[in-house]
Phi, psi and omega in degrees: 000144181213140176236151176243125176266113187268099181231037181064233182294343180260014181296151179201165180258152172242118182254124178243109186206126175296126179084008184297330182300330183288347173229037180297328183301314182292328178290321180292321180300333181291335184242351184219121181242020180281193185258317191246145176225134171250125176263125173251123184214188177231173188283357170269316189277317187299319177299335181275318190234354184298315182296319179302315181291315180299318179299325179289342184254034185297339180274000183243161168275114188247131171244154185235130174239111184248119187251161173299145179283160174109159184301329183295340176292338186273023183278152183303324187295343182281345189300313182304322180292326178290316178300320179298317180296324177290321176295318178298328179278000179062034177288129182251179182292343179267004183262189193225141170247135175245128173268117178243099181163197181273201186296324180297311181294319179298314178297313184291310181296324177295319178293320176298316179296327180287334189247332180295123181053034182064019173121124174233166181296158193207137174231139177258126169237086183283137185244355177252159180298316181300315181292323183291322183269347189219288198288338181282348185248136174116344173084003178275123180230151187191166170231166185261149167253163177303332183281346181169175187269139173060033184276346173239114186207182181205172169254118181222109182270139182281168170292322169194168175244127181249111183251115176248102183297346177297335179295339180291341181297334183262004182283138170295151180306327180302320182279337170294314178299320179305311180292324181296333176301317179285325177301313180297324178306317182298320176296320181299316189269335192224343192210094180299319181297320178295318177302313180294324178298320179298325178292337186279340178286145179292322183194182181293327180301320177289318178301324184299335177298338178245026192296323179301316181291323178297312179298315180302315181300313180297312183294324180294321175298314182293320178303314181298318181294315182295320180298327181278336186213084187294323191251020164073035178245354183228246185301330184295339177303335181300334181292348180266014177305125180084351188278332180300308178287323181299312178298321180297320177296316179302315180293318181303321180267013178055035176060023183252348189248297179260138170288171182300311182296323177295315180295321178296321177301314176299318179298323178296318179296312186291317180293330178285322173301315180298314183288332174294317179297330181272359180078017182268339188234143178303128179303140178099347180298319180298323178296321179294320179294318177301318182300312184285326175297316179297323180302326179256022172061034175265145178291152180237358185205137182253339181072033182253137175296122183300337176303328184287348183259353188298322182295316179295321180294331180296340179264005183299139183290348178272010172285126175230123185056237182258005183247159177243129182269103176274137170272119180233167180259142160286313180202171175301126180095358181217125184243169169208166178260126177251119176272109181222207179235153182302330183295348180297337178290347179287354173290344176272137177291319178216157173260000000 
């Protein structure tokens, strides 16, 4: 399966193919004829797939940067050491960075590619479900500050995105749940039939039999949104459904308790409860979201006093002037933007 993201000079393809990693070299040769490649990965992913990729890149001078796994690796303070390693590897502006890993590595390596020497070429090879269905597509790259997630970022589009669903076979269940939070999001905001289909699978093992099609559906929705709104000021905001509260929860727990997809799932439930109470959303939508999240063993409630999340929400990137743009649902499969204030979450007893 293949999709084309039409962004003019920044256009690129998304390749979804079982076993694609085993012939990544021939795909890379079609778009990159330089000398040097730096692979940025983490200590979970590189031992599994690093050798396969390095062997495929035998015609290039390859350097490897393997980082600790987890969100804490994506902190701003790590950047100088990464730039130094790229300089030591003699990577020039005509060379290439490959992100091999999940969403953290994709975001971090993409930001490095956008900023090192004012920008070098970049390829995404996402290995987690969350990265394959969401974060590897769209060109948004970023690092975290102590005050919040993704607060320093850029738009950096890859030469292409290579999605090999076989990499999901080695994922821990925790990371499958993490990705399913974003999969469910796409049904919530854009596709009622897809949402209902997700409810119909017995479990993820059954869903995996159709995984190429599931990934394609999510990526196709995101491709359409990104093409219409490249810089995140209009329709693209819908992709942040559940993220305002979700990011605040991640920060509150210092990125140690809930994964991104789990926190987003809780955020989707809470913002929908809030919008139902305000008469903005069809009653019962929150119950449907709880049902499908529970079906895939995702949490739906954190038990946190919403007052404790207000500071993190104040740094949300969807703040414009004095208002906060919440993504809410009309109904499952249809969203709208509600311009309100962060204090509106205080209508919830708990998040």
